[in-house]
N, C-alpha and C positions, 0 to 999 in steps of 0.2 A: 927530942921531937915528940910532940903531943900525939897520943894515940887517938885515932879517929873514933867518934862515938859509935859508929856502926859495927865495931868489933864486938860489942856486947849484944846480948839478946834483945834488951829493950831498945838500944840504939838502932839495931837493924830493923826492928819492927816499926819504929817511928819513921825511919827513912823510907821503907817500903810502902807504908801507908801514904806518905807524902807524894811519892812518885806515882802511886796508883791513882790518886785523885788529882794529879797535876795535868795540865793540857797535854795533848799528844806531842810526842817528841821529847818528853822529860828525860827519858833514859839516855837519849842521844846527846842532849845539850847540858844536862845537870852535872856540875863538877863533882858533887858527892857521889853520883851514880858512876862517873868515870873512875873515881878513886875506889869505889866499892868493887868494881869489876877487876881492877888491878890487884886489889887485895885478895879477891877470890882466885885469881889466876895463880898467885904465889901460894895461897893456902892449900890448893888442891893439885899443885904441880907434881908432888911426890905420888899422890894417888893415881894421877894420870900415867906417870912413868911406870908404875907397877903393872898397868894393863897395856903397856907398849903404845900409849897414846900421847898426844901433845897436850901441854897445859891448856892450850886454847880450847880443846875439846871439853875439859873439865869446867872451864870458865863458862862456856856456852850452856852446859848442863846446869850450872848454878844459876845462870841468868834465867833459864826456862823455869826453874823451880821457884825463884824469887818472885816471879810475876803471878804465882798462884795464891788463892785465898788461904790455902792450908798453911802456908808459911807465915803469912801476915797474922793469922790468929793463933799460931802455935805458942805453947808455953816457952819453948826454946827454939826460935826460928833457925838458928845455926845448926842445930841437931837435925832438923828436918831437911835442910838444904844439903848437909853432908851425906845423909842417907840417900837422898835423891840423886846426888852426883855419883855416889858409889854404885847404885843400881844401874844408872845410865851408862857408866863406863864399862861395867861388866857386860851388858848386852851389846854395847858398841864393839867391844873386843870380840864377842861371839859373832856378831854380824860380819865383821871383817874376815873371820875365819871361815864362816859359812857362805861368804860371798852373797849376802842378802842385806836387806835394810834392817835398821834397829827395831822397827816395829815387828817385822817378821821373826827376828831372833827372839823376841819375847814370847812367842807362841810355843807351848810345850812340844808340839809335834815337830816343830822345826829345830828347836834347841837340842832335841834328843840326838840329832845327827852329829857325826864327827866333823872336824874342820876339813875343808877341801884340801886335797893333796895332789901334787903333780906326780906323774908316773916316774919321773926321773929322781924323785926325792928318796927312793928306796933302792938299795943295791939289787934286790931280787925282783923278778918280774911280778906284776900284779896277780897273775894266775897262780903263782906259787903260794901266796899267803891269804888271798881274799876268799872267804867262804862262799861267795856267790859263784865262784868258778869251780867249786868242789863237787864232784859227782860220786855218789855211792851206788854200787851195783845192787839192784833189787833181786836177791836170790830167792828162788822158790824152794821152801823147805817142806813142800807137801809130799815129796817122794812119789811122784806119779799120780797124785790125787786128781789132777786135771790132765786131760789128754792134750798132746801137742797140737792136734788137729782141731781142737775145740776153738770156736771163735772167741775173740776177746770181748768180754762184756762191757769194757770201758771204751770200745771203739767209737769214735765220733759218728753221729748219725749221718749217713750218706743220702744222696738225692732219692734213691729208690726206696729206702726205708721211710724217708719223709713223705713220699707220695703215698705209700701204703698207710701210714698213720693219718694222712689227710683224708683218705677214703674212709677209714674207720670212724673219724670224727663226723664226717658227713652222714654216714649210716646211722650213727648214734643220734643224730638230729633229724631223722626222718627220711633221708634219701635212700632209695633202693640201691643195693650194692652194685648191680651192673651199671646203672646210670651214673653213680658216683665214680666208679672206676673209669668209665669212658670219659667223663668230664675231666678228671684229674689227668688222665693220660694225654688227652687232647691239649690241655693247657701246658703240660710239661713238654710235649713235643714242640709246641710253638716257642717255649722258652729256649729249647736247645737250638732251634733254627735262628732265633732272634738274638741270642747271646745275653741280652740284658732284659730286666723286668719291664722297663719303661717302653721299649720297642714292642715286646710281646704283648703288653697290655693294650697299646694303641692299635695293634693289628687285630687282637681278639675282640675288642669293642665293636669293630666294624664287621666282624665275622657273623653274618646273619644265618649262614648255613649251619653253624654249630648250635646256635640257640634254637633253630628249628628242629634239629635232630634231638636235642635234649628236651624239647617241648617247654621251653622257657620264654617268657616275654622278654622284650629287650631290657626293661628295667630290672627284672630278676637276673638276667644274664650279666648285667653290669655289676649288680650286687655280689654275685658269686665270684666274679673276677676280682673285685676289690677285696673280698675275703681271702681268696687264694693268693693273689699277687700283691696285695696291699693297696691302700688308698694312695694315689699318685700325687695328691696335693702337697705342696711344700710344707704346709703346716702340720702334716701328719708324718713327715719323713722319719722322725726319731721315735715315733710312738709304736705301740704294739699293732695298732690298726694299720699304720703305714708300712710296716714290714711285711705283713701278710702271713697267712698260715704256713705256706710252704717254706718260707725263709726261716720262720721261727722254729719249725720242726727240724730243718737242716742245721740250725744253730745248736740243737741239743735240747730244746724244750720238750718236756714230757707231754704226751697226748692228754694225760689226765689233767694237766695244768691248763690246757687250751680248750678242752672239749666243752666246758661250760662258760667260757668267756663270752659275754654278751655280743661283742662285735663279730664273733664267728657263729655262735650257737643260734642267735636270733636270725641271722641272715640265712643260714642253712635250713632252719625250721620254716622260715617264711617262704623260701623258694623251692622247697622239696617237691619234685614232680609227683603226681598222684598215680603214676603207672610204673611198670617195671619192664616195659617193652624195649628199652634202649640198653643194649649190652655194651657196645663200643661205638664211639663216634668215628 
């Protein structure tokens, strides 16, 4: 039986060039193209089985490679096709193990993970061997260097500490301390009664009694509320301005990080009352 010409490098190149410049559908109806794909299926069947894949997977990878310009212009087209098929099969096998797509498996941060496993595939429980479930006691070797009654310096910021930090930031930006304390306490009190920020904000915006006691105009009162409770517009929801000073402090942000932030510092500086007659609202 005569060997097809596409089994050689030059013969493959000529066939691929002809198929590339032929009308649409040449790969589907051309007899030489059909024979070429049968030959590629047999040629790369062993390579596919090596990666626990079907020969058709290797043939499809060869088909994708043969349609590229790199193969048509290569010195040895079959060498380029073989390498492309090998790489594709490697990542296809990784993709099946990782339960993701071939393109995702090619990304280093994804390929670094191990293949997915069922809990029942191991005799021992997952908690017995997986390091994510291992806990090491943090023993204090200071021999009494710190008192048992001393507060934990890594304790998360609570609401009361956040309120104190907010007062300090307002004072740093020109507010009298008694007025700043009264303002923050009044806002926090409304927060406690309203449960959520949105409800508290809507009530405080209409609270003309508070703005009168603080000697603030209505525009300044709204600016202070937006700085403390956050801008309630949906476009600001995920931003620093949308979260508000009190929430950011409660989340653990340091006062030094927020004291000079323009969306807080500029507002407090512009709205600072010129008197110190208000101690508490």
